[in-house]
N, C-alpha and C positions, 0 to 999 in steps of 0.2 A: 255507362261504364264499358270500356273495351279492354280486352286482354291482348297483350303483345306476345310474340313468340318467346320473348325472354322472361315471361311470367309476370311482368309488371302490368298493373291496371291503371287506367286513367279515367277519372270521372269527368267526362267532357260531353255532356248530352247535347250541347248546342252546336258542336263542331261537325256534325254529320248530316246536317240538313241545310238546304239552301235558305239564306235569310229571307224572311217574308217581308213584303212591303206593306207596312201598316198604313191604315187610312187615317187621314187627319180628322179633326173634330167636325169638319164640314162634310165628311163622307168621301171626299176625293182622295185618290191615292197620292202620296207624296211624289214630288218630282225626282228624277234620277239623282240630281245633285243633292237634294235633301236626304235621299236614301243613302247616298255616299257618305254624307256627314254623320248621319245616324249610326252607320256601321262603324265608322272610325271611333265615335264616342263610346260605342259598346264594346270595342275591342280592348280587352285588358290583359292580353297575353303578350309578354315581351318576347322578341326574337333575340336570343342571347349571343349570336355570332357576329363577328365583324365582317366575315366573308360568306359567300355561298359557294363552297368548293365541291360539295357532295351532299346527297340525301342521307347517306349512311352517317349515323351519329346524331341526326336531328330527332328530337322528341315529338310525339304527337301534337302537343300544344303549339310548338313552333311551326309545324307543317300546317296545322289548322289556322293559325294566325295568318300565314301567307295566303292560304286559300280564301279565307274570309275577306281579306283586303282586296285580293284579286277579283272577287265577286263584285265588290263595290265599284271597281274600275270597269267591269263589264257594263254595269248600268250607266256609268259616266260616259263611256265611249259610245254607247248606243244612243245617248241623249244628244250627242254632237257637241257636248261641252268638253273643256280641257282644264287642266290644273297648271297653267303656264307659269305660275309663280312658285310652285313647290320646289323645283330644282333650279330656279333662276340663279345664275352666277356659279353654278356647279358645272364641272367638265366631265363628260363621259367619253372614254376612248374605247372604241371597238378594235381589238387587236386580234385579227384572225390569221392564223398560220395555215389554215385549211380553207378550201373553197366553201363558200356558203352563201346562199341567197336568202332563204326564208328566215334563218336564225339571226343573221346580221341585220336584215331589214326590220325584223320584229323588234330587236333591241334599239335600233335607230329610231323607229317610230315611237317606241315607249319613252325613250329619253326626250324626244322633242315634244311629245304631248305633255310631259311634266315640266318643260321649260329649260332643260339642260342644254348646254353647248355640246354638240355631238361631233366627234372626230372619228372618221373611219380610216384606219391605217392599213394601207395596202402592202402586205409583206412582200409581194412579188416585185415591188419597186423600192423596198426599204433597204436599210443597211444590213439586214439579215442575210440577204443574198450576196453581200460583199464580205461575209465572214464574221459578222458581229455575233457574239454568243447571246443566249437568252438572258444571262445575268447582265451583260452590257446593255441590252435593250431595256431591262428592268431599271437599271441605274439611270438611263436616259429619261425614261418615262417618269421616274420619281422626281427628277430635276424639273419636270414640267408642272409638278404639283396638281396632277389630275385628281379628281375625287372618286371616280368610279372607273374600274378597268374591267372590261369584258374580254375574256380570253378563250379562243379556240385553238387547240394545238393537236398535232398528230401523235404526240408522245404523252402517255399517261403520267400524271404528276406535274406537268408543266405549270398549270395555274397555282398549284400548291407551292411550288418553288417561288413563283413571282410574289405570292402573298407574304412570304417571309422577308422580302426585300423592299417592296414598295409600301408607301404609306396609305395608298388608296384602298378602298374596299374592292376586293377581287371577286368576280363572278365567273364561274366555270361555264363556258358555253359549249363544252364537249372536249374531253381530252383522251385521245387514243381510244382504247377499249375500256376505259375506267368508268366515267359517269357523264351524264348530261342532265344535271338537276332541274333546270327550268323546263325541260321536256317532260319529265315525270310530273312536275307540278301542274303543267297545263293539261296533261292527260288526266290527272286526278280531278282538276276543276271541271273538265268536260264530263267525266263520269258523275261527279257530284250533282251537276246541274240536271242530268237526265235520270239518275237513279234516286236522287234525293238524299244520298248519303255516300260516304266513301269508306264504309266499313261493312263487314259481313257479306261481301260479294265473292263470287268465284270468277277469277280472271285467268284466261288462257293467253299466254304470250307465246307466239308461234313464229318459228323461222330460224334465222341465223343468231342463235343465242351467244355463241362463242365470241363473235366480233362486235357485239352490240352494247354500246355504253347506255343506250336507251333502255335496254332490257335490265341492266344492272340497277339503274336508278329507279325504274319502276318496281322492280322486285323489292328493293329496300323500302320504298315509300308504301307500297301496298301491304306488305307484311307488317310494317310498323303500325299501320292503321287498322290492322285486324282483319285482313282479307285472306282468302284462300287462293294461293297463286300456283298455277301450273305452267311449266315450260314445255313446249312441244316442238320437236324438230328431229332431223336425222342425227344419228350418233356422231357423225363427222362434224356437226355444227353445234354440239352440246358439250360444254366444258365439264370435265370430270368432277369438279368440286361444286357444281351448281346446287346440288341437293343440300349442301351445308348452309345455304342461304335460307333454308326453310321453305322450299318449294317442292312440289311433286313433279317428277320427270316423266314425260311420255314421248315415245317415238312413233306413236300411231295417232293420227289426227282424229279418228273417230272416238277413241277413248279419251283423248285430251280435251276435245270440245264438248263432250257429253255433259249437259247441265250447266254450261258456262253462262254467266251473265254478260261478260265482256270478252270479245275476241280481239286481241291486239296483234296485228301482223307486223313483221319486221322486214326491213329491206335486206336483200342479199348483198353483203358488202364485199363485192369481188375485189375491190382495190386493197382489201386487207387480208384476203384468204389465199392460201396456196392452191395450186392447181390440183384437180382430182377430188376435191371435197364434195363437189356436186357434179354428177355425170353430165347433165345437160339441163337447160332451162325447162325444156318440155317435160323431162322426167321429174324434175323438182315440182313443177306445177301439178302434175298428176297426183303426187302423194301429199304435198304440203301446201299447194296453192289454195287459197280460199275461194270457193264458188258457192252458189246457193245450195247445192247438194250437201256440201260439207257443213255449211252454216246451219242447215236444218237439224243437225245433231245437237246444237246448243239449245238453250232455252228459247221458246218462241219469241220472247222480247229481247233477245240478246242483241247487243250493239257492237258495231265493228269500228276499229280504230287502226290508224297507221301513221307513224311519225313523219313519213315522207322523206325524200321523194319516192314515189311508188314506181315499181317495175310492173306495169300492167301485163297480165298474162303470165307472170312468173310467180309473184307472191300473192297476187289478188286478181280476181276477174273484174273487168270493168263494170259488169252489171252489179256486182256487190259494192264496189268502190263508189259508184254513183247512185246507189239505192237511197232515196230520200228518207225512207222509213228506218233503215238500219245503219247507215253509214254516218259517222261523226267526223269524218276526216276534214271536211271544210271548216267545221266549227272549231276543231283543234287549232287551226291557224289563228282564228279570232281570239281564242282563249290565250294563245301565246303572247299576244300584245298585252293583255290585261295582267297576266301573271308576271311578265317582266316589268311592267309598271309597278306592281306591288313589291317586287324584289328591289328595284331601284329606290323606291320610296323608303322601304324599311332600312336598307343598308346605308342610305344617305343620312339617317338619323343617328347611326352608331349603335353598338350592341346594347340591348336592354332598354332602349328608349321607346316610349309608347307613342303611337300616332296621335 
């Protein structure tokens, strides 16, 4: 049983531990594909949303459902198998109004591994640059009868607007400074696989909190699942209302990292910030960049994460980023494909439908 910050409790003992691979009657472990099927059969929690627009508002069972299903896709991907028939005949459109490599590629790979027809729309060469409005774009896409629409936009709320117009299930791949839900889910899956649970941990999110949609989604997910969350950064990069989200605010790295299980660094988003918020990259790294000396303030087994892309020598030292014992950054990329497969799988079935 876990307690949320809103006082609600949820009796979900199986959702905070990685699924175990049971042995067959012959003593041999099941194949990844068999494990995948078993996990789906044991999953009895419905995801009740048509879209995935934000983590805020999701209940712990819905989050756990997506993480459990994503775990099964990790096993499937590592086995080299695919589920090419799952989304056969379905169309997935990646509509990215902002530049992205890893997120768009991750969704594209996830869709193709499930058998979907994947279309990447390049906004730089689309009618948007000819004056077409977002609503006109939505109307056009709706006429194409796509099934799944992945949207990244520089304006907060754009995916939500599209979800009210199109018939497709809409997935928010990052909107302005609002949210990036699949990033929070893949971070949670990464933590769960290494810590054995996704509740009762102390997580320090460090850096540019003000401009980070990743920070907001992670705060909502981690607090919902019963973790203690700290945000660490300079006052100029800390929104005034952040404490209202149920987190502890620190402006000193030493105090913020003390006793942390997870240290999650954030990218300095210079493209979104006004001048003068950070004196210099060198000064920022001195006080808020993560190196082994600062990491030693956290728990001895504390793990390091970063959503990428990294600014080495600004937010994080290369020696920490590449530390095979402490860094989970590369694994986060792998978990991203599995999580997005789970999201596409779930939304393709419609709200409340069981795998």
